[in-house]
C-alpha positions in Angstrom: 29.3 -4.0 -36.2 29.7 -5.2 -32.3 30.0 -2.5 -29.7 32.0 -5.4 -27.6 34.9 -4.8 -29.4 37.7 -2.5 -27.9 38.3 1.2 -29.0 41.2 -0.2 -31.4 38.7 -2.0 -33.2 36.5 0.9 -33.4 39.2 3.0 -34.9 40.0 0.4 -37.5 36.4 0.4 -38.6 36.1 4.0 -38.4 39.2 4.1 -41.0 37.3 1.9 -43.1 34.6 4.5 -43.3 31.9 2.9 -41.0 29.7 5.6 -40.2 28.4 4.0 -37.2 31.8 3.5 -35.6 32.9 7.1 -36.6 29.9 8.4 -34.4 30.1 6.0 -31.4 34.1 6.7 -31.5 33.4 10.5 -31.2 30.9 9.8 -28.3 33.9 7.9 -26.7 36.1 10.5 -26.8 33.9 13.2 -25.8 32.5 11.4 -22.8 35.4 8.9 -21.9 33.7 5.6 -22.7 36.7 3.4 -22.2 39.1 6.0 -23.2 40.1 9.2 -21.6 38.0 12.3 -22.6 39.6 13.9 -25.7 37.9 16.4 -27.2 39.8 17.2 -30.3 39.6 13.6 -31.1 35.9 13.7 -30.6 35.5 16.9 -32.9 37.9 15.0 -35.6 35.6 11.5 -35.2 32.2 13.3 -35.5 33.5 15.2 -38.5 34.5 12.2 -40.2 31.0 10.7 -39.5 29.4 13.8 -40.7 31.4 13.7 -44.2 30.5 10.0 -44.6 28.2 9.7 -47.4 26.2 7.3 -45.4 26.3 9.7 -42.3 24.0 9.0 -39.4 21.1 11.5 -38.9 22.0 11.6 -35.3 26.0 12.1 -36.2 24.7 15.7 -38.1 22.7 16.6 -35.3 25.4 15.8 -32.7 27.7 17.8 -34.8 25.6 20.7 -35.0 25.1 20.9 -31.2 29.0 20.6 -30.6 29.9 23.2 -33.1 27.1 25.8 -31.8 28.3 25.1 -28.2 31.8 25.5 -29.3 32.9 21.9 -28.0 35.8 20.7 -30.0 35.3 23.8 -32.7 35.2 27.4 -32.9 31.6 28.5 -31.8 29.7 29.1 -34.9 25.8 29.1 -35.2 26.3 29.3 -38.9 28.5 26.5 -39.2 26.2 24.2 -36.9 23.4 25.3 -39.2 25.3 24.3 -42.3 25.9 20.9 -40.4 22.2 20.3 -39.9 20.5 21.9 -43.0 21.2 19.1 -45.3 18.9 17.1 -43.0 16.0 19.0 -44.6 13.5 17.4 -42.1 10.9 19.3 -40.1 13.1 18.1 -36.9 16.2 19.7 -38.2 14.3 22.8 -39.1 12.8 23.5 -35.7 16.3 22.6 -33.9 18.2 25.2 -36.4 15.7 28.0 -35.2 16.3 26.9 -31.6 20.3 27.2 -32.0 19.6 30.8 -33.6 17.4 31.9 -30.6 19.5 30.7 -28.1 21.9 33.1 -25.9 25.4 31.6 -27.1 25.7 29.4 -24.0 27.1 26.1 -24.2 24.4 24.8 -22.0 21.8 26.4 -24.4 23.1 24.7 -27.2 23.3 21.1 -25.6 19.8 21.8 -24.3 18.6 22.2 -28.1 20.6 19.4 -29.2 19.3 17.4 -26.4 15.7 17.8 -27.9 16.7 16.5 -31.2 17.9 13.6 -29.3 14.8 13.0 -27.5 12.9 12.9 -30.7 15.1 10.2 -31.9 15.4 8.1 -29.0 11.9 8.3 -28.5 11.7 7.0 -32.2 13.6 4.0 -30.9 17.3 5.3 -32.3 19.4 3.2 -29.4 22.5 5.6 -30.2 20.3 8.3 -29.3 19.1 6.5 -26.1 22.8 6.2 -25.3 23.8 9.4 -25.9 20.9 10.9 -23.8 21.6 8.1 -21.0 25.4 9.0 -20.9 24.9 13.0 -20.7 22.3 12.2 -17.6 24.0 9.7 -15.7 27.6 11.5 -16.1 26.4 14.9 -15.2 23.5 13.7 -12.8 22.4 17.3 -12.3 19.1 15.9 -10.6 17.8 12.9 -9.4 15.0 12.9 -12.1 17.4 13.3 -14.7 19.5 10.5 -13.6 16.5 8.3 -13.5 15.5 9.1 -17.3 19.2 8.5 -18.0 18.8 5.2 -16.3 15.7 4.7 -18.4 17.3 5.5 -21.7 20.0 3.3 -20.9 18.2 0.4 -20.1 16.3 0.8 -23.6 19.4 1.0 -25.5 20.6 -2.2 -23.8 17.1 -3.9 -24.7 17.9 -3.1 -28.0 21.1 -4.9 -28.0 23.5 -2.1 -28.1 26.7 -3.6 -26.4 28.1 -0.5 -25.3 24.5 0.3 -23.2 24.8 -3.1 -21.9 28.3 -2.8 -20.7 27.4 0.3 -19.0 24.5 -1.1 -17.3 27.0 -3.7 -16.0 29.5 -1.2 -14.8 26.9 1.0 -13.0 27.3 1.8 -9.3 25.1 -0.5 -6.7 23.2 2.7 -6.1 22.5 3.3 -9.5 21.4 -0.3 -10.0 18.8 0.3 -7.1 17.8 3.3 -8.5 16.8 1.4 -11.7 15.3 -1.1 -9.6 13.1 1.7 -8.0 12.5 3.1 -11.2 10.9 -0.4 -12.6 9.2 -1.0 -9.6 7.2 2.3 -9.6 6.9 3.0 -13.0 8.9 6.1 -13.2 9.5 6.9 -16.7 9.1 3.4 -17.8 6.3 0.8 -17.7 6.0 -1.0 -14.2 8.3 -4.3 -14.7 8.5 -6.2 -11.2 10.8 -8.7 -13.0 13.1 -6.0 -14.1 13.1 -4.3 -10.7 13.7 -7.6 -9.1 17.1 -8.2 -11.3 18.3 -4.4 -10.5 17.4 -4.8 -6.6 19.2 -8.2 -6.5 22.3 -6.9 -8.1 22.5 -3.9 -5.8 21.6 -6.0 -2.8 24.3 -8.7 -3.5 26.7 -5.7 -3.4 25.2 -4.7 0.1 23.0 -1.5 -1.0 20.6 -1.3 2.4 18.0 0.4 0.3 17.8 -2.5 -2.3 18.0 -5.2 0.5 14.8 -3.6 2.0 12.9 -3.1 -1.2 13.7 -6.7 -2.3 12.7 -8.0 1.2 9.3 -6.3 0.7 8.7 -8.0 -2.5 9.3 -11.0 -1.2 7.1 -10.3 2.0 4.1 -9.3 -0.5 4.8 -11.7 -3.1 4.9 -9.0 -5.7 6.6 -10.2 -8.9 8.3 -13.3 -7.1 6.6 -16.2 -5.0 5.8 -14.9 -1.4 8.8 -16.0 0.9 8.6 -14.5 4.4 12.0 -16.2 5.6 13.7 -14.6 2.5 12.0 -11.5 3.3 13.0 -11.4 6.8 16.6 -12.1 6.0 16.9 -9.5 3.4 15.2 -6.9 5.8 17.8 -7.8 8.6 20.7 -7.4 6.4 19.4 -3.8 5.7 18.7 -3.2 9.1 21.9 -3.9 10.5 23.1 -1.5 8.2 21.2 1.0 10.0 18.5 1.4 7.3 15.8 2.9 9.4 12.9 1.7 7.0 14.2 -1.7 7.2 14.4 -1.8 10.8 10.8 -0.9 11.2 10.0 -3.7 8.8 11.9 -6.3 10.7 10.0 -5.2 13.5 6.8 -5.5 11.9 7.7 -9.2 11.1 9.3 -10.0 14.3 6.2 -8.7 16.2 3.9 -10.5 13.7 6.0 -13.7 13.3 6.3 -13.4 9.9 9.5 -15.4 8.4 11.0 -15.5 11.8 9.7 -16.6 15.3 7.5 -14.2 17.2 9.4 -12.2 19.5 8.0 -8.9 20.8 10.8 -7.9 23.1 13.2 -8.1 19.7 10.6 -6.2 17.6 10.5 -3.5 20.4 14.5 -3.3 20.0 14.4 -2.7 16.2 11.4 -0.2 16.6 13.6 1.8 19.1 16.7 1.6 16.8 14.3 2.8 13.6 12.5 5.4 15.9 15.7 7.0 17.3 16.6 7.7 13.8 13.2 9.7 13.4 10.8 7.0 11.6 7.4 8.3 12.7 5.8 4.9 11.8 8.2 3.1 14.3 8.0 5.8 16.8 4.0 5.4 16.7 4.7 1.2 17.0 6.7 1.7 19.9 4.3 3.8 21.7 1.4 1.3 21.3 4.0 -1.5 22.8 4.7 0.8 25.7 0.9 1.6 26.4 0.0 -2.3 26.3 3.1 -3.4 27.7 3.8 -5.7 24.8 7.7 -6.7 24.5 8.4 -3.8 26.8 7.2 -2.9 30.5 4.0 -1.1 30.3 4.6 2.7 30.6 2.1 5.0 29.8 4.5 8.1 30.3 6.8 6.4 27.6 3.8 5.6 25.2 2.9 9.3 25.5 6.3 10.4 24.7 6.7 8.3 21.6 2.9 9.2 20.4 4.0 12.6 20.7 7.2 12.3 18.5 5.4 10.2 16.0 2.5 13.0 16.0 4.8 15.8 15.8 6.8 14.0 12.9 3.4 13.8 10.9 2.3 10.4 11.4 -1.6 10.7 10.9 -2.4 7.4 12.9 -0.2 9.0 16.0 -1.9 12.3 15.5 -5.4 10.7 15.7 -4.6 8.6 18.6 -3.2 11.6 20.5 -6.2 13.7 19.7 -8.5 10.6 21.0 -6.4 10.4 24.2 -6.9 14.0 24.9 -10.6 14.0 23.9 -11.2 11.0 26.4 -8.9 12.1 29.2 -7.0 8.6 28.8 -3.5 8.6 30.4 -3.5 12.6 29.8 -5.9 15.3 31.3 -8.8 16.0 29.2 -8.2 18.8 27.0 -10.9 19.3 24.1 -8.9 22.1 22.6 -5.9 19.9 22.1 -7.7 17.2 21.1 -9.3 19.2 18.2 -5.7 20.3 17.0 -4.6 16.9 16.6 -7.7 15.6 15.2 -7.8 18.4 12.5 -4.1 17.5 11.6 -5.0 13.9 11.0 -8.2 14.6 9.3 -6.2 16.9 6.9 -4.0 14.0 6.0 -7.3 11.9 5.2 -7.9 10.0 8.5 -11.6 9.1 8.4 -12.1 8.7 12.0 -10.2 11.8 12.9 -12.7 13.5 10.6 -15.5 12.1 12.2 -14.5 12.8 15.6 -13.5 16.5 14.5 -16.9 17.0 13.2 -18.4 15.8 16.5 -16.3 18.6 18.4 -17.5 21.2 16.1 -21.1 19.9 16.5 -20.9 20.2 20.4 -18.6 23.4 20.6 -16.1 21.5 22.4 -12.3 22.4 22.1 -13.6 24.5 19.2 -16.4 27.0 18.5 -19.5 25.4 17.6 -19.9 25.5 13.6 -22.7 23.3 12.4 -21.7 23.9 8.9 -18.2 23.1 9.5 -19.1 19.9 11.6 -21.1 18.7 8.5 -18.3 19.5 6.2 -16.1 17.2 8.1 -18.8 14.4 8.4 -19.2 14.5 4.8 -15.3 14.0 4.0 -15.5 11.2 6.6 -18.7 9.8 4.8 -17.1 10.1 1.2 -14.2 8.0 2.4 -16.5 5.1 3.4 -16.3 5.5 7.1 -19.6 4.1 8.4 -20.0 6.1 11.6 -19.3 9.4 9.5 -22.0 8.1 7.1 -24.5 7.7 9.8 -23.7 11.3 11.5 -23.9 12.7 8.1 -27.3 11.2 7.5 -28.6 12.4 10.9 -27.7 15.9 10.0 -29.4 15.5 6.5 -32.5 14.1 8.2 -32.5 17.1 10.8 -31.3 19.7 8.7 -28.7 20.5 11.4 -25.8 22.6 9.7 -27.2 21.5 6.5 -30.4 22.1 4.3 -32.9 19.2 5.5 -32.8 16.3 2.7 -34.4 13.2 4.0 -33.9 11.6 0.5 -29.9 12.0 0.8 -30.3 11.2 4.3 -31.5 7.7 3.5 -28.9 7.4 0.8 -26.0 7.7 3.9 -27.9 5.5 6.1 -28.2 2.7 3.5 -24.2 2.9 2.8 -23.7 2.7 6.4 -26.3 0.0 7.0 -24.5 -1.8 4.1 -21.3 -1.9 6.2 -23.0 -3.2 9.2 -23.3 -0.1 11.2 -26.5 -1.1 13.5 -27.6 2.4 14.1 -27.8 3.2 10.7 -29.6 -0.1 10.0 -32.3 0.8 12.5 -32.9 4.1 11.2 -32.7 3.1 7.6 -35.5 0.5 8.9 -37.7 3.1 10.5 -37.4 5.0 7.1 -38.6 2.3 5.2 -41.4 1.3 7.6 -42.6 4.8 7.5 -42.0 5.8 3.7 -39.9 8.7 4.5 -37.2 9.6 2.1 -37.7 6.2 0.4 -40.8 4.0 -0.9 -42.5 2.3 1.9 -41.6 -1.3 2.2 -42.3 -2.9 5.3 -40.5 -6.3 4.3 -37.0 -4.7 3.8 -37.6 -2.5 6.9 -37.9 -5.7 8.8 -34.7 -6.8 7.3 -32.6 -4.4 8.4 -34.4 -4.2 11.9 -33.5 -8.1 11.9 -30.1 -7.1 10.8 -29.5 -4.4 13.5 -31.2 -6.7 16.1 -28.9 -9.3 15.7 -26.0 -7.1 16.4 -27.7 -6.1 19.8 -29.4 -3.1 18.9 -32.2 -2.6 21.4 -34.6 -0.5 19.4 -34.4 -2.7 16.7 -35.1 -5.9 18.9 -38.3 -4.2 20.1 -39.3 -2.8 16.6 -39.0 -6.1 15.2 -40.9 -8.2 17.9 -43.4 -5.5 17.8 -44.1 -6.2 13.9 -43.9 -9.9 14.5 -46.5 -9.4 17.4 -48.9 -7.2 15.5 -48.4 -8.8 12.0 -47.7 -5.4 10.7 -47.4 -5.7 6.8 -45.3 -9.0 7.6 -46.2 -12.6 8.5 -47.4 -12.7 12.3 -45.5 -15.2 14.5 -46.0 -14.5 18.2 -43.2 -17.3 19.1 -40.6 -14.9 17.1 -42.1 -11.9 18.8 -41.7 -13.3 22.4 -38.0 -14.1 21.5 -37.4 -10.3 20.3 -39.4 -9.0 23.5 -37.3 -11.2 25.7 -34.1 -10.3 24.4 -34.9 -6.5 24.6 -36.4 -7.0 27.9 -33.4 -8.5 29.4 -31.5 -5.3 28.1 -33.9 -3.2 30.3 -36.6 -2.1 27.6 -39.6 -1.3 29.6 -42.2 -1.6 26.8 -40.9 -5.0 25.8 -41.0 -6.0 29.3 -44.6 -5.1 29.5 -45.6 -6.4 26.0 -43.7 -9.9 27.2 -45.5 -9.9 30.1 -49.0 -9.9 28.6 -47.9 -12.8 26.0 -46.9 -15.0 29.3 -50.2 -14.0 31.1 -52.4 -14.6 27.8 -50.2 -17.9 26.5 -49.3 -16.4 23.0 -46.0 -17.4 21.6 -45.0 -18.9 25.0 -46.7 -21.2 27.6 -48.8 -19.7 29.9 -47.0 -18.7 33.0 -48.8 -16.0 35.3 -45.8 -15.7 37.5 -43.4 -15.1 34.8 -45.8 -12.6 33.3 -46.2 -10.9 36.9 -42.2 -10.5 37.1 -41.9 -8.9 33.7 -45.0 -6.5 34.9 -43.2 -5.6 38.0 -39.5 -5.0 36.1 -41.5 -2.7 33.7 -43.6 -0.8 36.2 -40.4 -0.1 38.4 -38.9 1.5 35.5 -42.1 3.8 35.5 -44.0 2.3 32.5 -47.5 3.3 32.9 -49.3 0.5 31.2 -47.6 -1.8 33.4 -48.1 -0.1 36.5 -52.0 0.2 35.6 -52.4 -3.8 34.7 -50.1 -4.5 37.8 -52.3 -2.3 39.8 -55.6 -4.1 38.8 -53.7 -7.6 39.5 -53.1 -6.1 43.1 -56.7 -5.1 43.5 -58.3 -8.2 42.3 -55.6 -10.5 43.6 -55.8 -14.3 43.1 -59.3 -13.8 41.7 -58.0 -13.9 38.3 -55.7 -17.1 38.5 -52.3 -15.0 39.5 -50.6 -15.9 42.5 -50.6 -12.2 43.5 -52.0 -11.4 47.3 -54.7 -8.7 47.3 -53.1 -5.2 48.3 -55.0 -2.3 47.7 -52.2 0.0 49.0 -50.2 -1.2 46.2 -52.8 -1.1 43.9 -53.3 2.6 44.8 -49.8 3.4 44.8 -49.4 2.1 41.2 -52.7 3.9 39.8 -51.6 7.0 41.2 -48.2 6.6 39.4 -49.6 5.5 36.0 -52.5 8.2 36.4 -49.8 10.9 36.9 -48.4 10.3 33.5 -52.0 10.5 32.0 -52.6 6.7 32.0 -56.5 6.3 31.0 -57.2 3.1 32.7 -55.2 3.9 35.9 -57.4 7.4 36.0 -60.5 5.2 35.5 -59.5 2.6 38.1 -58.3 5.2 40.6 -61.6 7.1 40.2 -63.5 3.9 41.0 -61.7 3.6 44.2 -62.4 7.0 45.4 -66.2 6.4 44.1 -66.3 3.2 46.4 -63.9 4.1 49.2 -61.9 1.0 48.5 -58.1 1.5 49.7 -58.8 5.5 49.9 -61.4 7.4 51.6 -64.6 7.9 49.6 -64.5 11.0 47.7 -67.1 11.6 44.9 -65.6 14.8 43.9 -62.2 13.2 43.4 -63.6 10.3 41.7 -65.6 12.6 39.2 -62.5 14.8 38.6 -60.5 11.2 37.6 -63.6 9.9 35.6 -63.6 13.3 33.7 -59.8 13.4 33.1 -60.0 9.7 31.7 -63.1 10.3 29.6 -61.2 13.4 28.1 -58.5 11.0 27.3 -61.2 8.7 25.3 -62.3 6.3 27.9 -65.7 5.3 27.4 -66.1 3.5 30.8 -65.1 6.7 32.4 -67.7 8.7 30.5 -70.4 6.2 31.4 -69.4 6.3 35.1 -69.4 10.2 34.8 -72.7 10.2 33.2 -74.3 8.1 36.0 -73.1 9.7 38.8 -75.5 12.0 40.6 -74.7 15.6 40.2 -73.4 17.5 43.0 
């Protein structure tokens, strides 16, 4: 039979003994589908359906529920059981037991009957699906129940049950939106973006702002439909103009980025403000950033902080993190580590890995919170496990040193590698050192050089020097004085005193670079001025000898003496030896054999064979 017929057709078919028509007619009278609610007629129709030799299983169960609840019949468990017992299946027996156990209320009976219907509906009975849908969508005792009702209604309609199809067409626009949401999110039904689009369009065409916004987002992202930023902007604007705060923020995002509309930061700020005034934490955060940068609105740090605080207090984790960072740095507000810790903690608990790392640093240093090394490691680990490279690096450092956690160099290498693979240069350097030394990992100079190179190319000073040193000395990798000179210069230009000294030696000897004595002396001088003892000693020798070594340096014993003294004070054995010679010979200083012996002895104790020979040759006092 076709459910598209009016109720008069059902009456005729029912009188002709059609069991389906009898059951559907009972449902229509009971629930008011296409006719006013009429419980006596519902009871009469369901009785006809049950007494029909071809009675539907569902009709018997429904009749049992009506009798047990006293809907259209005198309330009677016995009568309910009598109707259900002929079914003789396990489901019926279980539901009869449920009827016997309930307290006699209509609600309990309906609940028991609903369980029967769910079993049949789950097995694919469209009439059971429709009955469940009608109960849920008419009574709408909860949003979850309503959503389930829509699911059953859709399933019944998909099976061709015309009454369900008509009911879908008659749904309120907001219910159509709800159905679209169910299909988009897979709530009670498999995710089906095509179905979601259909129902969003129906609701959007009738002016439902939420549907317009969600449909706009599908067009914006290209989910289930070809990507169309222009259509997305039109739909979001329609919803925004109705006051939908989410749509206002989405429209603002599109205006700010120029998605589907002409880029307009001022217009974006206007829509962010509308959404922010309605309490959208995301819009409040976005507005704070505009005020901070002066983009679309006049720069106003005070207003930026007001909106940032509103967003943070509304629970926006990014705002909480940024507010914490401002307190930590004293940026536009007085520095307050306790406030920083408070907001970092809120953001950290919502999973912001940067906040977790920064909170860990506060616990590590005891700033704004008691110094708690174990708590620090806990938050470093949380940040690391989310893939934050700085958190991974900091966790590795704690594991390497055993600070707040049991020392574990093997695990430290694991976390250094994770951070290194994300391009974090300090982790690349430290991993390189562990590989070079074979600490926590198998020794591998080639791989160490690879990580030094990666860090060096990002400007990591220590890696630049380490890479230059390995290429200069050919330590387990092919020697290349040219590459060594290049990386020494890169590090030297950043002020690395040892790189300056070794670069100077290359220029003085012409290794990897053309001989350039003046350039060599210049780099020696830079290194010596930074206090590097070897550079001070070599430069002192040049000043002591002067042009005699082919270097354009005027002989200056005062400078030589000063440089030797500075290097000797740091224990440099060559400077001790040269200064001892000067005191022995009275060259540049007053002759003093006791001082000479003292200096030779100290140099000899540090391993200088020349100093030992001089000491042995001197006449004893």
